[in-house]
Structures are given as C-alpha cells and as structure tokens.
C-alpha positions, 0 to 999 in steps of 0.5 A: 500500500505504501507504493500507492501513496507515494508521490508521482515520479518518486521512483525517478528521483534517485536517478536524477543525479545521473542527469549530470553525468549524461550532461557532462558527457553530451555537452563536450561532444556537442561542442566538438561536433559544432567546432568540427562542422563550422571549421569544415564549412568555413574551409570549404566555403573559402575554397569555393569562393576563392576559386573564382576570385581573381586578383586585379590591380585597383584603378589607381595602381599602375600595373608594372 
C-alpha cells in the first residue's frame, strides 16, 4: 500500500543525479561536433569562393 501513496515520479528521483553525468558527457561532444562542422564549412566555403576570385590591380595602381 505504501507504493500507492507515494508521490508521482518518486521512483525517478534517485536517478536524477545521473542527469549530470549524461550532461557532462553530451555537452563536450556537442561542442566538438559544432567546432568540427563550422571549421569544415568555413574551409570549404573559402575554397569555393576563392576559386573564382581573381586578383586585379585597383584603378589607381599602375600595373608594372
């Protein structure tokens, strides 16, 4: 009968401390994935954009 009178979710309370462990494991992984993804995107973007760019002298400069 004691189990019926327990507060809803009371059996989950002892497991809540593992939430910190899961967070501590997932957050650095997510940060690493973010850094790798943004670095790769930037490298590819710069390579694609610089492929079509041509360096031309400015109008005020003489081409010697």
